[in-house]
N, C-alpha and C positions, 0 to 999 in steps of 0.2 A: 778229261785230257787223254788223248790217244798217244801214248808214248811207247817207244820200244827201247828196251835196255837188255844188255847182256848181264845176267846175274850168275856168272860162273866162276868168279874169282873171289874166294871166300876166306874169312878168318876161320881159324881152328879146323881146317881140313886136315885130316890125319896125314902125317908124313909116312908113307908106306915103305920108304926105304928099299924099294925094289921087291918087297915081299907082298904076295897076294894075301889079303886078309881072308879069314874063314867066313864064308857067307852063310847066313841062316836059311832055314826052310828049304834046303836043297837047291838054292839058286845055282843055275848052271855055270855062270861065269861073271866076272867083273865087267861092268859096262862103263864106258866113258860117256858121260851125259852132259849135254849142253842145253841150258834153259834160256829161252828167249821170252821176255816178258812184255806184254801189251797191256796198257791201261794205267790205272791209278796206283797210289801207294799201297792200297790193300793187296793188289796183285804182286807188287814188289815184295811185300811181306810174305805172301803165300809162296813165292818162288824161293825165298830164303828158307821157309818151312820145308818145301819139297827137297831142297838141297840137304837139309839136316836129316830127313828121313832116308834119303838115298845114301848119304855118307855113312850113317849109322849101320846100314845094312851091307856096307862093304863096297858100294859103287863109288866111282870117282866123278866129280864134277870138273869140267874142263873149261878153259877160258877162250878157246878158239873152236869154232864150229867144225873146221876141217879135221880136228882131232877126235870128233865125236862119232860113236856108233849108235847113239840114241840122241834124238833132238826132240825136246818137249817145248811146245809153244803154250805158254800160260796166257790165256786170252781174256779179253774184255768184251762185254755185250752191250755196253751202255749206248753206243751209237753205231749206226749201220756201217759207217766207213771203216770202223775198226774190224768188223767182220770181213769186209771186202779185202782189207790188207792181209788178213790171216789166210783167206782162200788163195790169194795171189802168192803168198809166201809158200803155202803148201804145194802149189803147182810147181814152183821153183825147186823145192826140196825133192819132189817126186822125180825130177830129172836125175838128180844125184842118186836117188834110191834105185832107179832103173839101171844106172851104171854100176853101182856097187853091190846091189843085191841084198846085202845084209843090214842096211840101215833101218833102224826102227824110228818111226815118226809117231809122235803122240800129240794130241790136243787136250789141254787141261783148262780148268777154270770156267768162267761164266759162259763163254760162247759154247763150250762143250755141253754145259748143262742146258742152255737155251735152245740150241739148234742141232740137237743130236741127229735127227733124221735128215735134215737138209745138209748137214756137214758130211754125213756118211755117203749121201748121194753125190755131192760135189767132189768129194775126195775119198773114194773107196779104198785107196791105198794106205790110208791112215791105219796104224796098227792098234792104237789104244786111244780111247776117249774117256776122260775122267773129270768129274765135277769137283767143286771146292771141298766137299765133305768126304772125298774118297782118297786123299793123298796117302793115308797110311798103307794103302794097297799098292803103291808104286812098285816096291820090290817084287811082290807077287805078280803084278801085271807084266813086268819085264820078263819074268820067268815064263809066264804063259805065252807071251809073244815069241820068245825064243824057241818054244816048243811048237810054234805054228798056229797058236790060237789067238785071235784078236781079243781085246779086252775092253769091256764097257763097265764103267763104274760111275753111275749117275744118280744114285739114291741119296736124297737129302737126309741128314741125320741131325735132329734137333739137340742131341746130346754131345755132338762132336765140337770140341773147342781147341783141341791140340795142345792143351795146357801142359802136358807132360813132354812135349817135343821141343828140343833145343834147336832153333833155326841156326843156319850158318850164314853169316852176313858178310857183305863186302867190307873191305878195308875202308875206313873213313872216320868222320867225326860225328856223324848223325846216324842214329839207329831207329828203325821203325819197330814199334811194339804194338801188336794187335791186342786190344783189351776186350774187344767185343766182336762177335761175328753175327751176321744176319741182320734183318731189318723187319720191324713190325709196322712201319708207317704207311705202306701201301699207297704212296703217291701215284696218281693215275698215269703219269708219263714214264714211270720208272720200272725197269725189269728186275732190279736187284732182289726184291723179296722172293721172286719166283726162281732165281738161280742161286741164291745164298741162304734161303730158308729163314726161319724165325730167329729173333734175337736171343743170344745167350752170352753171358759175361763170364770172364775168367776170374777166379777168386783173387782177391786183393793180395793175399800172401804170396801166391805164385808170381804175381806181377812185380811186387817189390823185390822178390828174390831174383827175378829176371833182370830188373834194373840194376841191382848190385853187380850181377855178372857183367852186364854191359859196361858199367863204369870201370870194373876191373880190367876189361878188355881195351879200355882207352877211349870209349865213346864219350863225347862231351855233351851232346844234345840228344834227348829222348823225345821221339814224336809218337804220341799215343794215337792209335788208329781204331776206327770203327765206322760202320756205315752211318750210324747216328751216334757218334762217340760219346756224347754227353748224356745219353739215356742209360749209360752204364749203371748197373746195380747188381751186385753179386749175392743179394739176399740180406746182406748186413751193412754194406757200405755203398754210398752213392758216389757220383762222379767227383763232387767237390772234395770229399774225404780222400778219394783216390789221389787227386792232385796233390794234396798236402802230404800224404804218406810217401808218394814217389819223390817229391821234392826233398823230403827229409832223409832220403838214402844218402849216405856219406859219399861225397864226390860228384853228385849230380850238379851240373852247372846250368843247364837250361832244360825246360820242359815245354813242349808244344803239344797241340792236339788238332786233329782234323778227321772228319768234318762234323761239326755239331749241328743240331736241329734247333731252330729258334724256339720251338715250343718246349724244349727241355733245358733252356738256358736259365737255370735256377739261381736263387740267391746264393746257394752253397757254392756253385761254380764261380759266380762273380766274386764272392768273398775270397776264394783261393786266388783268382787272377789278380785281385786288388792287393792282397796282403802277403802273398808268397813271392819272395824275390826271384826264385828260380823259374816261376811260371811266366813265360814271355807275354808281353803286353801286345799281343796280336791275336786276332780272331778272324777266321774265315767263317762267315755267317751267311749261308745261302738264302737268298731272297726269292728268286725265281720270277716273281712278278710283283709290280707295285699296285696291281688292281685286285681288290678283294674278291670280286666275282670270279676272276681267273684263278686266284688262289683256292677258292672253293671248288672249282672244277678240277684243280690239281690235287685236291685233298691235302693241302699243306697244314691244316689245323691251326692257323693263325690268320689274322687279318692284316691288311697293310698298316692300319693304325697301331695294332699291337706290335708290329715289327718296329715302327717308328719309336714307340715308347720304350722298347727294349734297347734300341740304339741310344736313346737319350739317357737311360739308366746306366748303360755301360760307360758312356762318355762322362757322365757325372761322377761315377765311382772311379774310373780309370782314365783320366784326361789324356794321357799320352797314348792311348790304345790306337792301333792301326787296324782298320777293318777292310776285309775283302769279301767278295760275294760271288754268287752264280746267278746269271740272268738267262731266262729263256724268252725269246720273242716269237710271236706267231703261234702260240698255243691255241688249241681248238676254241673257236668262238671269240678270240681276241679281237676287239674292235679298235678303231683308231683312238677312241676315248680311253680304252684300257691301256693301250700302248703309251699314250701320253701321260697316264698316271705313273707308269713305270719310269718313263723318262724324267718326270718331275721329281719322283722320289729319289732317283739316283742323283739328280742335280741338288736336291736338298740335303741328303745324307753325306754326299761327297766321299765315296769309298776310296781307299788308297789304290785299290786295283779290283778288277773284276774279270771273271771268265764268262764270256757271253756267247750264246748259241742261238741258232734258229731251231725251232721245234721240228723234230722228225718223228714221224709215226713209227712206233716199234711194235712189231708183232709180239703178241703175248701180254702186253700191258693192258691195264684197265681202260686207258684212253682208246687204245686200238679197238677194244671190244664194244665200247659204249659211246664214244664221242666222235664227231666228224672233224677230220683234219681239213678245215674249210678256209684257211688263210692262204691265198696264192703265194707261190714261191717267190715271185718278184716282190710282193709286199713284205714277206719275211726278210728278204735280203735288204730292202730299203730300211726297215726298222732296225735290223742288226747294225747296218752301217751307221745309222744315226746315233745309237747308243755307244758304239765303239768310238766314234768321234768325240762324243761328250766325255766319255771316261778317259780317253787319252789326254784331253785338256785338263781334266780334274787331277789326274795322276801327276802330270807335269807341274801343275801349280802347287800341289801338296809337297812334292819333292823340292821345288824351288824354295819353299819356306824353310827347308832343313838347312840350306846353305848358311854357313857361319856357325853352325852348332857342332858339337862333338858327339859321335855315336860310338857305342860299344859294339864291336864287330868280332864275330867268331870266324877265324881264318879257315877257309875251306880248301884252297888250292890255288894253282896258277890261273890267272885270267885267261879266258879263251882267246882273246885278241892280242894279248901282250904278255909274253913269258917273263918280262921284267916286273910284272905286277901280280899281286894277289887279288883274289876276290873272296868275299865272305858275306855273311848275313848279319844285319843288326838284330837287336832284340825284337824289333817290329817287322822282321823278315824282309827287309829291303836289301837288295843286292848292292854291295859296295865294292868299289875297285880302288886300289891304292898301291903306291910303289912298295916293293919289298924292302924291308928294313931288317933289323936284328930280331925277327920273329919267325915262327914256324907254324905250319899247319896245326890247328888245334888250339892255338893261343887265342885268347880274347884280348883285343887291343882297342885303344881309343883312337878313333879316326876323325880328324877335322874335315868336315865336308866343305869343299870349295866350289863345286858345280854339280849339276844334276840333269838327267833326262827324265822322261816319263817312267822309265823302268830301272834306272841305275843312279846311285849316288857315287860321286867321284871325290876322292880326297887324299889325305896323307896322314901318316901316323902322327898323333899329337906330339909336338915338341921336336919334330924332325926338321932338318934344314933343307929338305928337298924343295 
């Protein structure tokens, strides 16, 4: 998902009271920093980490870009259109830099790591380029740029987990908590292992302490993050044990995680999902393809039949579970037979929702180096449209089946379309809209569902007279 968000309004930002804090390491001056985030939840979490590092060193994060003298783009490299957006954004920011003269522009994250040379050629006015393992150097980088020296920080560090850094998060009810960084899977279509390095897990004790702090700050739902989140192992504890230990933290109401890998969906993980009330009965389980030969070329380390068996086990153990997935059509060598196997598997499994994409060749991936991108774009588009149509119908039917039931909903805020209504998420992560009653954001309420679309449940608080 290529999303853009402003992550500059944070909890726990120090109240400076008009006083300039003492800056370490000879930092020349306080900077007002605006962080703009592109990409997935991991990038959102990294932006919160960057805000913590900057605030700890005395800089300010600001909520409006016009107030900033430093603009950092925290970028994604998963798909090419994300990079195009960033380059276009940099060109726009350069107009302001030319007007004001003292604006510092930085590119951080996966794109910085992946496209260093191309980025510097396309945007030579960028002052700092920093990969995901270099954020500790942000204060030093700003100091160097202020002295007229551009800064590059792109070395991957297999020991860097930022376990000792306190992120500064947005106000809200849901907190992202990175439990693992990097990826060892080496899927042929994916650039992540090359831009985020090898897997390393944060010690369980650090994470339970973090969760206690988050609960004390008022967060109701904790979302555990990792590139392959369920491969977590800190040397003593696996992912299933981590789920139990986090759920046992006093005050935790909901625990989710994303994104797991099917090959690491252990009985330990399933046991925790089945038996721990705080762990939500919802799982995003990327499939990518329903064809075993395509999965082999993708290096996904499971077969289509093994995936089916895993889904059967999950539904047997957790009947109410909601499943979502990722699908890529048009991968190298995908035939019509391969595609129809994906189509049929989706029809058989009936996911609650899916993120669906055409394959796009990514420079630097194993597929780019060793496989031919041989499916025509028109054919990719046709296949994508077919599975989108299929999934939309399935999602609508599944949601129609919920009508007449009561769902437990965590209230998140005003509905985007109607300020007289709230929206929130069910335990199974379905967006639900309902009239405002005597409840507030952060409450968990029972909502009677009276209608539904493919994407939204609509209802009213149980027992109301609306």
